[in-house]
N, C-alpha and C positions, 0 to 999 in steps of 0.2 A: 489845687494840689498844694500840699504842705511844703514849705521851703525848709531846707536844712539850715540850721543855725551856723552862722559864720562869725568868728570873733570880731572881725573887722566891721561887719554889719552891726554888731551890738556894742561897738565902742571899746574894743580891747577886751582884756581878760578880767577886768575888775568885777563885772556883774554877770559874766558868762554863765556860770553855774546856776545862779539865781534865775536868770532868764530861761535857761534850759528847763529847770524844774517848773517854773511858773507857766511856761507855754505848753507843757505836756498835758495832753488830754486823753481820755479813753475814747478811742475811735471805733465807730460802729458802721461806718460807710467807707468802702474801699473801691479804688479804681480797679478795673479789670486789666491789671498790668503786673507781670511777674516781678518778684523781688530778686535782685541779683544775689547770687550765692556769696559773693565777696562781702556784701552788706550783712547778710545773715550770719556769716562766720565772724565778722567784726563784732556783732552783738554777742555771740557765744563766747568770743575771746574776752569781752568785757566781763561776762559772768565768770569765766575761768579764773580771772584775777581777783574775784571777790573774797573777802575774809570768811572764815568758818570756824566754829568751835573746834579747838585742838587741830585745826587745819585738816579736818577729815574730808572736806570737799564732797559732801554727800550728793550733790546735784548731778543729774544726767538730763540730757535734752534730746528728745526724739523730734526731729524736724520733718514736717510733712509739707512738701512743696510741689509734689507731682499732682497736677490738677485732677486727673482721673481718680487717683487714690484718695486725695483729699475730699472730693465730692462723695465718694462711697462712705468714707469714714464719717464725714459730717452728717450725712443722712441718718446714720445709725445713732450717733451720740447726741444729736440735738433733736430727737423725736420725743413725742409724748410730753411729759411734764417738763422736759428740758428744752422745749421749743422756744422759750424766751431768749435763749442764746443762739438761735438760728441765724442771726445777723453774721456770725462768724463764718458761715459757709461761704460768704463772698470774699473773705480775706484770702489773699494768694498763699499765705503761709500760716500754718498752725504749729505751734511749738508745745509739745507735751512736756511738762516739767515733772521729772521723776526724782525719787530719793532712794539712794542705796542704803538700806536699813540694817544690813548685817555688819555695821561698823560698831565696834564695842563702845566708843565714846558716846554714840547716840543712846545706847541702852543704859549706860551708867548715868548719864545726865538726866534721863527720864526718871530713873529710880531714886536718885539722891535729891535732885532739885524739883522733881515733878514738872519739868519743863521739857518740851520736845524741841531740843536745840536744832535739830535738822530743819524744822519749819522756819526758824529764824534765819538759818543759813540759806535756805531756798529763797526766802523772801528777799534777802540782800542780793543774791545772785540774779534773781528774776528782775529786780529793779535795775540792776546794772544793764541787763538786756534792754529794758524799756528806755532807759535814759540814752544808751548808745544809739538805739533806733531813732529816738527823737533827734539827736544830733545829726543823724544821717538822712533826715527828711522822711522817715517812716512813721506811720501811726501804729499804735499797739492798743490792745485791751486785755486786761487780765480776765480770765474766765474760770470760775469755780463750779458753775452749774452746768454739768454735762453728765452723761451716763458713763460712769467710770468702769462699770462691769463690762459694758459693750466695747469701750475703748480698749480695755485690756485684752479682751477676746479677739477683736478685729486685728489689732496690731501684734498679737501673740507676745505680750509682755510678760516675762518671767516674774514669778511671785517675789523674787528678791528685790524687786523695785516696787515702791509705793507710788501710785499716781497722786500727785499733790495738786497740780493746777495746770492751766494751759494759757498760752498767749496767742492771740490773733495778731497778725502782722501784715502790713501792706502799705501802699501809698494811699493817703487819705483822699476820698472823694470830696468830703466836706467835714469840717470840724465844728464842734459845738461853739457857737459864737460867744456865748456868755460864760464868764468865769464863774466856777462854782463858789458858793459862799463857804468860807472857812471860818472856824472859830478864831477869836482874837488870841494873840500870843499869851496874854495874861490869863486866859481861861485854861490853857493846856500846860503851862510851865511855871514853876516856882523855884525860887532859890532858898535852900536851907530848911524850909518847912512848907507843908501843904496848907494852902489857904482855903 
């Protein structure tokens, strides 16, 4: 089981955030153990505090933690070509991430800049959820490959909400042991000119 990070365990606050980010993994194996609602709400609170373009806060979170409902939902949305994401059926919690699109700032940003700012906002808020979960000893995995049409129909989601992504959440049964290879810093960042 994954331990929650504790500042004292990690030698104070100096490298706490770096350790938190470094230790976070996409978890695909979960214990059959419910996640406490207080922990789920702490993660959503972290997302609520995230920044957003013009402070429109377009994110909405539909949390599915009822085991029977989750099983029925997962059976529908992870079938057929989406079965690669079937591992998420074992997660005690699925969080559907929605965007409220009838916000004028979202439409103007897309027309003028040709950038869907709500997707940036959702990414920031979702990562707040993921990092808070990591701190609380929970594992998560971002999921983009699922049947969105069936998800909308099954959960009766109104059209004013766009389904953007989903997070699986739970206590880790096992973690990937090897750290994923990352590009070197000089390959992804430059000062003052592109190399």
